[in-house]
N, C-alpha and C positions, 0 to 999 in steps of 0.2 A: 569378267564373263557377264557383271554388270552393265559396263559400258558399250559393249557389244547387242546385248539385249534391248538397249534402251537405242542403240543407233537403228534395229530391226523394227522396232517400234514404230519410230518415227518413220521411216521406209515405208513400212506399208500404210501412215496414218497421211501421208503427201500424196501415194499410188490413189488408196481410195477416193479422198477430197479433190484432185486431180479428175480423175474419172465420173465422178457425179457433177463438179464442174462443166466439163465437155456435154454430159449431157445436158443440163441444164442448159446451158448456150442453145443447143440445137432444138428444145424446147421453147426457149424464149422467142426464136424464129417460127417457129410452128402454129404459136396461137394467134397471132395477128395474121397471120398469110392466111389460115384457113378461114376464118373471117372474112378477109379480103377477100377471099375466094367468093366465099359462097356468097356475100355481097352484089359480088359482079354479075354472079347470075339471075338477080334478081329477087333471090329468096328471102324471105320476110324476117324481120329481124326477132321473132320470138320463135320463129323455127330456127334460127341461127344459135339462139340460146339453148334452146331442147337439145343443139347437137353439141352445144359446147357443155351441156352437164354429164351429156353419156361419158365422160374422162372422169370426174369421180365417181359415177356411177362403177366405172371398171376399177377403179381405186377401190372402193370398197369392196365387190366381189372377190378383187385380188388379196385381200388379206384374211379371206377363208383360207387359203392355200400356202401363201408366202413360206410359212413358216416350216410347212410339212416338205414341199419342195426339194427348199435347204437342206433336213434333214436328213431328205432322203438321196441328195445328191450332191450335197455339200453347197454352199456361197456361193463361192467363187467361180463354178461351172454353172450354178441358175443363173448368176448375173450377166456371163457373158453372153449367154444363149439368147436374154431375155433383151441385150443388146442390141443383139445381131436380129433377134424379132421387129423391133421398135425402127432400126433401120428399113427394114421391109415395109413395114406398116406405111413408113412415110413415102417411099417408091409406089408402094399400091396407091396412093391419093390422086396424083396424077394420070394413074394406068387406067383407074374406075372413077371418073368424073361425073360421079351421078350421086345425087343425095342419100336414096337408102344406104348406098355401100359406104360414105361416108361417116354414119351412126354407127354404124359396124365396125369401121376402123377404129373411130373415135373411142369404142369402147376398149379395143385391143391395146389403143394406144396407151390408155388410163391403167390398164390390168399391167403393163409391163413396165409402163412408169412408175408405179407404185411399188414393184418387185423390186427395180433397180433400185429407187432410194432407199427401200427400207432395208436393204441389204447393204448398201454404201454406208447408212447414216450409223448401222450397226458394227460396222468397220471403226467409224468415226471415232465411236464413244467408247470401242473398246480398246482401242491404240493410242487416244490421249492419257497421257498420265493424271491422276488422278489429283494433284494440285493445280494444274493446268487447264482442269477437263471444260472448265467452263468459257475460259478463253478460247480453248481450241474450237468448240461449238459456235462460240460467235464469231471466229474467224471463219469458219466454216459456212457461217449461215450469211455473211457479208458478203463473201465472194461468189457464193450459190446468187444472191440476188444482182450482184455487178453481173456473173456472167449470161443470168436470165436474160437483163435489158439490153444487155451488148447483142445478144444473137438477134433481137428483135431489130436493131439496127442494120445489119446487115441486110434486112429486106430494099434498102435505100440503094444498095451496092447490086444485086440479083434481080430487081423487079419481082413481079407474084406471077408471071406469063411462063408456063412452058414445065421443064422438067427442073432448071437450072437451081430453085431455090429449092426444090424439094429434096435433090442430089446433094447440094452442099449441106442440108441438115443430115442426110444419113450418113456422109463420109464423116460429120464431125461424130457423130454417133460411133461410128465403127472405131473413131479415133480412142475408143473410152477402153476399147478389147484389151490390146495390150497394156494399158494402165492397169486394169482388174487381174490383168497377170500378173504384174509383181507383189500381190498382194499375198501374203502367207497368212491364210489362216485356218489353219487346224485345229486349234484350239478355241476356235469360238462357239463351235459344237460340243461340248465337253460335257454332255448326259446321252444316257441310251436311248431317250423319249423324247420326240419332240414334245413344244408346248404350243397348243392351241392359242389363234386369238381370242375364242371366247373363255381360255382357262387363264388369261392374263388379266381378261378385263377388272375382277375383282381383287388384283394384284396392285392396283396401282387407279383406284376410280378418279380420283381426284385430278390428279396428275393429267388422266387422257380427260378429262373434262374442260382440265385449261386448256389441252390443244384445240379440242374444239370450239371454244370460247375463240381463240384467235386466229382458229380459220374459218368461223363466221364472220368475224370482221373483214378477216382478208376477203372473203368472196363480194362481203356487201359493198366495202370501200375501195376494191380495185371495180367492181361493176358499177358503181353508181354513184363514186364520187363527182367525176367529170360533171354527170349530169345534175347534180345536187347543185355546184359551181356555176353552172351554166344555170338555174333558176334563179339565182343570186347575182344576173347580168356578167358572167365573165365572157372574156369569148370564148371560141372552141378552144384556141391555140393557150390561151391562158387554163381554162380548166384544164385540159391535158397535164399541163407542168404543176399543177397542184399534186395529181399522184405522181409524177414521177418526183416530187419533195417530198414525198412520203418515203418513196421508194431508196431515196439519197439517205435515208434518216439510217435507214436498215446496214448500208454500207458504210456509215462515219462511225456510227455510234455502236454499234457491238460489242468492238472491240472493249470499250471503258464498261459497260454493261457486265460483260465475261469478266474483266478484271474484279469490278466489284464484289460480282457472285463468288469468286474465287477466293477474296479476301475476308469476305465477309457472311453472309447466310444467302445461297441459292435459294429460300425459302421465302426469305425476305426481299430480295430484289424483285421475285418474283411476283410479290405482294403489290412492291412499289410499283410494278410495272401495270397492275391490274388498276390501282388507283391513280395512274396517269392517264391510260387509257379511257375511263372512268371519267374523270376530270374534264379530258379533252372533249368528251363528245358534249360536255354542258358548256363550252366556251366557243364552240366552232361557231355556234350560230352570229354571236355579238362580233365575233374577232373576222368575220368574211370580209367585210367591208374597209379592214383595215392593213397595214405592213403587218403586224404582228402576227398572221394568220401563218406566214411562209416561216417562221422559226417554229412555229408550233409545229406543222405539218411533218416534220422530218422528227422531233422528240417523238409526235402519237407514233408517224410509222416504226420506231425505234423500237418503242415501249412492246407496242404491240407483236415484233416479230422475236423482241426479247423475249416474251413467255416460251415461245418454240425453241429457241438457242436453248435456254437456261432449264427446260423441259428436258431438252437430251442430255444435258449435263447431269442431271439430278437422276433422269433414268440411268445413266452407266455407273455412278456414284451407288445404287442401291441394286442393281441386277448384271449377271454376266451369261454366257453359254446361251443354250437355247431359250433361256428369260428375255436376253437380252435382245435376239431375234424376232422373238415374240411381240417384245414391246415398240420394235422399232415399227414392225409390221400395223400393230394398234394403232402410233404415230400414224401413220401413212392413213390408214382407215380412217381414223376421226377425222383428219383434214380432208379427205375427202367427203366426208357428212357431212362437217362442218362448213365445209364452203358451197356446199349444194344448199344445204339448208341457208347462210347468209344470203345468197341472190336471190332465192325466194323470200325472205323475209323482210330483206331492205325493199325489193318490188311491191312488197305489199303493205308496206306500213309507209310507203312514198304515196300511193295509191290512194290507201285511207286519210291519212295524216298530210299530206304536201308535202313539198322540200323537207322540210323538218322532221320527217317520222323516219329517215335515214339515221341523224344523230342518236332520236330520243329511242329509238329500239336499239342500237347497239349499247347505249348506256344501259338499257333495262338488261341487256344480254350478261354486259359486265356485273351489274349488281346482283342479277341471279345466281350468279357465281359464288361473287362474297357470302351471300346467302347459305346457299348451298354448302361452302365452308365452314360454316359456321355451326352448320345444322351436325354435318360429319364431325365437326370436331368436338360438337357436345356427346353426341355418342359415344364417340372413342373413350372420352372422358368416364361416361357412365360406364362403360362396360369396363374400365378397367377400376372403375370402384367397388 
């Protein structure tokens, strides 16, 4: 029976991971596609940025109802319908090629993405075995990054004109539905009442703050690091390659981080990720004109994404049932809020302080978390005294 139960867990885990990776592949195609289409219309870049911000806003709004929907209708049913709805949204872009309509569609896309990722991640951390949980979430994070990057590469085959690229994205997303149908999630909601997003917030405040910091870094570096590299004399192709180098660390170095977290302490490894990220922000400027920037960028990217993957493992260690669904929902919402804040913060910092405003502002964010963690720990000790 133990062997059979373990086999069912692994089947569920593989199905859930495959479903969300298929979804990530399709979203990796959509992000550059939408920006390139609007650029082709002659849309001003600040408007393109505003349109992109509609996805994080949709993610934030979705966080208010995901756990309630999952409790009312079941996680699997909600996830499958959201996959179908996302495919319809993707096909609606070329059907309604008007900028105002794309703002509404981008919001809906964000809400659907948040729901799918929150429920899929709840499955992943629920079905991962305890002693392997950090390694499983690390592999999950690595494959998510790889599939997202591969999705963007599809545009080189389909181009950006007509229905074809959108249809490819929709078909790929629909492939996630039979994968999710394989998941047995009868036990994931094992309580009579759902736990709302706001009810979960005080249960793990510093863990959620860590996810927000990761997302601030993600939004800032993906959006502005290529611009920062150009300001240091890089060509546009080489500047784009710096972002690729950071993403490569997510793919290659996540498993070693997960192994270390499982074998030692997840809290200690996450703290190490913060130290590496903070230190990396201080050394980027002097290394930009040396060969050493190329090994530093993958390590920096892996440490930043390690905050998220190890955070997922810590969430699975601490919570289950409705709390777990509420937790992954909160992770999704905090990521949306952080990514939105990161883009705004980085842009403002670079306007005020010049290019070096990017690493300096990110260093400040990491140090703010360390300070908040110290204050939180001190209050906890005082409360127990």
